[in-house]
Phi, psi and omega in degrees: 000148179280137181269134176249140180242136182281157178298322181297320180293321176297316180295323178300313180298316180299319180297318180298316180295319180296319179296317180298318179295321177300319180293319179298316179298320179295317182295316182295316179297321180284343182283333178274132177285161183295329179296316183293327177298317179297320179291328180292323183291121182281166178269115183263007184293321178293317178295322180297317180296321178295319178296320180294316179297322178294319180294318178298321177296319179294322179297318180297317179298314180297324179295318179295319178298316179295321179299318181294324178293319178296320177300315178297318179295320179298316177299316179296321178295319179297317181295319178298316178300318180294318177299317180296317179296319176299315179296323178295320177298315179299314181295323178293324176294318179297318179296321176297318178295321178296318179296321178294323183283340180289330180296137183299136179245182180300320181297320178296321178297320183285336184271010179246149172261128182259114173258179185298312190257347182204167178243140182228137175290146180297321181293321178295320179296316179296317177299320179294316178299315178298322176298318179295320177297318178295320179296318179294316178298320177298317178295319180298316178295322177295322177294318178298319179296321179294316179299315181299316181293325177294318177298318179296319179298315178297321178299312181296321177300318181292320179298319182295316181292329180287322183290324182297312176298326179293324178293321180292321180296320178295323178294318179295323178294317180293321177298318179295320177295322179294323181289318180294325181292336182282000000 
């Protein structure tokens, strides 16, 4: 049979083992005299001085590196400012030229139709006339399509009315043949 152990029993055993280990550490610590402990501890003052001098050297190297990065960043910022000013000058020149070109010139005067109450550009007038022509042609084509569909509808109605009497005529002929055969 399998033996089962309860959790409480396991915890009790663990507490006993923990207590024994604590006693062993206390015995071991008390067995060394205080004098020997002091002798065992090494003198870290020399190592500490070496570490401090090495850290100071690394800090100096990092400072030089940071200074060079700051100088490069300062140069880049100056170049960016110069580029921005140059772009600003170019855009102001472009805007001046645009303003000058917006004012009506001789070509603009010639490209307009002058009516009594308003002025119209020739190209706008031409586009409007062509648009109206396209609209009228579209309406004409739609009317033609509508007329065609009405004619086809009428044609199909006539075919159906013509076929029905022909079918009735065939039935009468067959009935007469059937009566004669009797």
